[in-house]
C-alpha angles and dihedrals in degrees: 000000000000128000135188124237132168120266092245091055091047091053091051091053100044109031146348116295113281113239109255091199091069112086123209119235115204093227095053141323097261094051088236114148100195104075106101124081091240092056101042136060113258092235090056093057119107119244120295100269095044092044093055091047094049091049092050092045092050092052092047093050094048099039101033104026092144090057094058099038092113095056102031096117093051094046090047091052091048091049092049094050093050093048091052089056097049097099088058097041094056088070097033094103091058096041097047092059089064100039117053092192091055090050091058090049091052092050089054092048092048092054091049091052092049089052092048090051091052090050090051090052091048090051091053090053101039099043103026122057102036100044108094096167102046094120130067127032096317134048126205112217140164113242089225088072094062094083090050091052092048095047093044094051090048094049094046089053090052092049091052092050091051092049090052088053090049090052090053091049091053091052090048094053101035105023131252094278091069090075094049105051115147121246112269101199141035125219115299133183121268121210110240094195136034110288104176120071103231092197091071115108124189130197099000099099093103093049091051094047093050094053093043089055090053091048096050092047096050118136127226095284128071109286115218118206124183127202108194134180147105123300115283094024095114103257094140091043091054091049090049092051091054095041094052096041111123093226091050091046090053092046095058128057094202130028129187129186116195124183103208103180126171100296118046144127128227090243091054091053093051094044089052090053090050092049088057086055093050098259118121097194112174113163105038123112124239095269094051092045091053092047090053091050090051092051092052093049104037111120091007133109106234141181123212124187116197101192126200102359113184111167120088088206098091100166088117090059094049090056093049092045091053090055095050119098113249131222135036094093097282119174139210119198116196124191120196143148089226118070091197089063095058091045091053089049089060104264114147123227095250091055097053112106118201110194116214128216117274118272120250092259094047090046091054092045093052091047092049093050090056107031092045097031092126089063096042094264095303109146121225104241097229090054098049098090096044089043091055090049089056093046092052089059089059089066094216096298107145095211092052092047093049094049093046091045090052091049091052092046087063095045125085109270092240128124095234093056093046091047090054091055091047090053091050088053091054091052096044101040099065094135125078094214108111095214092051088048090053091052090050090050091053091047091052090050089054092047090053094052117111108256095250090054090052089063091047092047094051089060088077089068095079095058120090122248115288091008116157106229125201117231092220092056091051097045093047091050091051091050093046094052095043097248092130108088125226107265115195108258096346122121118247095244091049091050089049091054088050089058090053090050089049091060092040094053089050089056092236089123124059117217117236105167134014134180122242090271096051099261109149115227104161128040144162137190132243113258092242090052087049090053088057093046092050092050095049093042091054093047090052096043088242094125140335130188096244090056098233130130095000134116099223130056137180118222112244131167090254093052109119141172091274090068091054094045088057091050107054089153094051112154102182136022114182141173109250103172121142126251114303092002123118134206119236106210121196118220091236091059094044093052091049090062090075090068092063092089096177094054111137100171127043117173115169095162121152092024136134116212126205092229138022110303095223087059097040092051096039091123096050089113088076089070092085094166094055113129103162125044123174121183092161116155094357125149134248097015113148099151138002117259112264093228090065085083089075094065101094098171097058111138102169128037119177121182096152120149092022097137095181096051105112102177143011113229118249091239089074089081089064093064094104094177095051112132102166127038115175118184096149121145094018098141097186095048109104100183145336123259122276114260096044088131088073090072091093094168094057112129101167125038117172127179097019111174114186115226118248118247091258093057101081093174092056133090115258122215089247090073089069088077088077095054094088095160094056112132101167127036129179110193128192114193122174108153136045095231089062086077116053121208089249092048102061089099093055094114105031096087099044092116096180095051111120104159126043126178114187119186128182095184114159091009123179127213134003092256088079092071093061092049095049089046088064097043097098117193118222116279096240093060111144102191133020129192115188117188133182094354105181099208124097089221124053117254115280092237091060094096137108093252095055093040105031096158099046110133103168127041128181123180118180137170122345133093104289109144101166139013120251112258089246089062089073094058119199140268092291099039128060135159123267090208113144101177129031132186124191115181136171095353100143095176102041113118113188129151117229094220092054092047092051092055093060097037105052092157094055112129104158131040122179115189133173137156094010104123098169097060116116125235096332112173092234123104116241093358090163091063131014091350127183146216133292118201125189111245111247132194109279121215 
C-alpha cells in the first residue's frame, strides 16, 4: 500500500531538515567544476578508489538528482571532505610504503569509500526506478522504504564522521601542509590511441644473428640453445625475434612456442605444443598427447621455444624430449633466469647465450623512440640532458627503459616535470642491485599513473601468469565497474579504449596480437610487471591469489562456493582461463554467485556448466547492481534466464559464440542503459527482437541479423536509424528481403559510426547484390570490413567520394573480381586509406601501380591467397602472403 505525503513531512520522518539555503548546482553539489578526469590534471586526482567513487557520485547527482534528494547533504559533505584531501591522496601510494601507520589509515579510508559506493548504488536502486511521483510537490513512496532511508542516513553520517577523524589523523602524522600542497602540473594532452610501435627492437641484432647462426648450423640431432639472464633483460624478445624471422620460418616445417611460467603441468605443456600444431586436444592423457606430438613432427624439421622456465625439476622435459622425433636439424630454444635450469634441460655450455645490458647509445635510442614517439623519436633539445640522466638510472635494462620511456611519453615535455621524475629516481634507486632497481622503476611508473588508470591496471592481477588477455574483456570490465572516467563528449566505449591505450603507451602492457592496421586486440604483461600488480592488488584488497577478502576474483576450475562465501562484497567475477582452455563450473558454485549482491561484473565466458545455464542462473535477477554480463562461448546455453529481465542497470551483454542460442528474449529491448550488445558468431540465432531501435544508448552492436519480411517479431534493419550513438556495427546479411526498399538508407545517417563490418556469409540469391549495392554507409566511416561479398564487382558505394574519411579497408573471401570504376576516383579525388588487407580473393585482379595512384597515404598492405593480383610487393601473395610497409624516415 502506498500513500502520498508532502515533501516537508517526508523530510521530518526520515532525516533532519535539509538546508534550504544551500543551492543545488547541476554539475555537482559543491559547485566545483574540476571533478571529472577530462577537466582535471591527472596528478590532481585522488587515489584510485576515491576517484572512481567521486566520478560515480558526480554522475549520480547530476543525472539522478531526484533519486538522492533524501541524502544530498550527507553525500555533499562526503564529497567535500574527499576533495579537500586530494592533494595528499595523489601521493598516498608512495607515502604509505614508508609509514606503516599511514598504511593502516589508508586501508580504513578505502573500506569506508567502498561502503559509501555500495550505499550510493543501493540508493539508486531503492529510490529510483519505482518512484513515479518523485517530482513536484508530492512524492509517492512505499512505507517499507522508511527503514532503509533511516538506516542509510545514519550510516552515511557515521562514515562522514570517520573520514573527518581520518583527516585529523593525517594532519597529526604528516602536518597540516600535507593537505594543502600546490598543484604541480597543468593540463596536458593524453594520447587516445597507441603512439609507440611495439614491434621496434633496439640493440638486439647481434644476439639474433648469433642464435640464427647456431640454428642454421645444427646437426642431425636436436640442438638445444639456452638464453639466460635476469628479468627484464630481453630474453623473451630475443627468442621472439628469432622465432618470427622469415629465414627461420622458412627453415623449419613446424614451429611451437610454449610459455612455461612458474606453475604448470606436463599436460598443459603438451596441449600448448599441440595447439601450435593446430590440434586442440582436451581430454587425452599424457601418453596420448605425446604420441600425437610425435606423429605431427615425425620426418619434419621443427623449432620449439620453451619460454621462461623456472623449475630445476626438469623430469617433465626429459619425458617429452624422449618422445620427440630426432634428426633433421631440429632445435629447442629455452629461456630462463636460472642457468642451472637450461643445463639440466640438456643445453651445452657453448650454446648458452647470455644477453648483456644495452649500451649507452642503444639505451638512449630505445628511450627516444618511445618517449618522443609522437615526433618520430626526435628529442626536444632542452630535454636531452635530463633525459639521458633518467636513462642512465635504467642501467641498460630494456624493460626499465621501455617503462620509463612510456611514462615520459605521457608526461608534459617540460623540463620541470622531467626533473621531478629524475629526482624521484634518485630517491627510489638507492640500491646498486639491477633487479631491485628495476622493481623500483616499475613501482615509480605505477605511482605516476593517473588514478583511474591505477584501477584499470590492477585488473591484470586476477589473470594467471603468461595469460593472453583480450582487450575487449578488459575494456568492458572497466566500463562495467565504473573505472572509465567521464570524458566530456566522448562515448563510454571510446573512453575505455583510451584507458587501454594509456597503459599501452606506458609500455606496461605487452602486445600479443594486432590487426592488419595495428589495432591491438590481445595482450599480456611481463612477469616482473605482474609481480608488482599482485603486490599492489593484495595491499589494496583488490585481489589476492588465495581468493580471500578481496573484491575481484578470476574463475578457475578449483573455484568453489567457499571462495564466494568469503567475498560477500565481491564486485567482479571473471573468466581468466588461458587460450583454448575451458572452465568447468559446478552448479553449486554457479548458484552461489547470486548471493554476491554487490556484483557489478560477471563474465563466465569459455565455460562448461554441469546443468542448463538458464536453470543454473535462474536467480541472476537478484544481482541488481550487475552492469556487465558475459556468457560468451558457454555451454549449454539455449536461452537467457527469464530473471535477467529484472536487471535494469545492465550496460554490456555478451552472448557471442553461443552456437545453440536460438533467440534473444524480447525483454532485451528494455535495457535502456545498454551500451554494448554482442551476439556475433551465434549460428542458430535467426534475428534480434523487434524494438531494438529503442536502445538509444547503444554504442557497439555486433552480430546484427536483420529479420526477414516474414518474421514480424524480429528487428528490421530500418530500426538501426534510431541508434544514433552507434560507433561499431557488425552486420550479417544473407537474403534480399532482409533489406526493404525503404530501408536502404538505414546506415547513411549514423553519424557516430566509425567501424562497420558487413558479412554476406551463406548468402542466398543474386538479388542480394542489388540491395547491398544501395546500402550506403555513413560518409565519416573510419574502418570498413567487407566479407563474403557475392558480387563480381565491388559495391558502388566503395569509392573515395562516398567514403572520404575511410582509413582502414579489409576485403576478404567472396567473389569480387574487379573494383567498380568509382573505386578509382578521379584526378581530384583519392583515397585516404592508410592500411589495406586483401585475403582469400581468388578472382580479384588489381595492379599494384594503379592502386598506389589512388591511395597515396597507404603505409601497410597485408595480402594472402590472392593469386590474380598484379605486381604486388608482397612475397607469395597468391598463397600465405605477407605484409608490405612503406619505408619511413628512420632516426
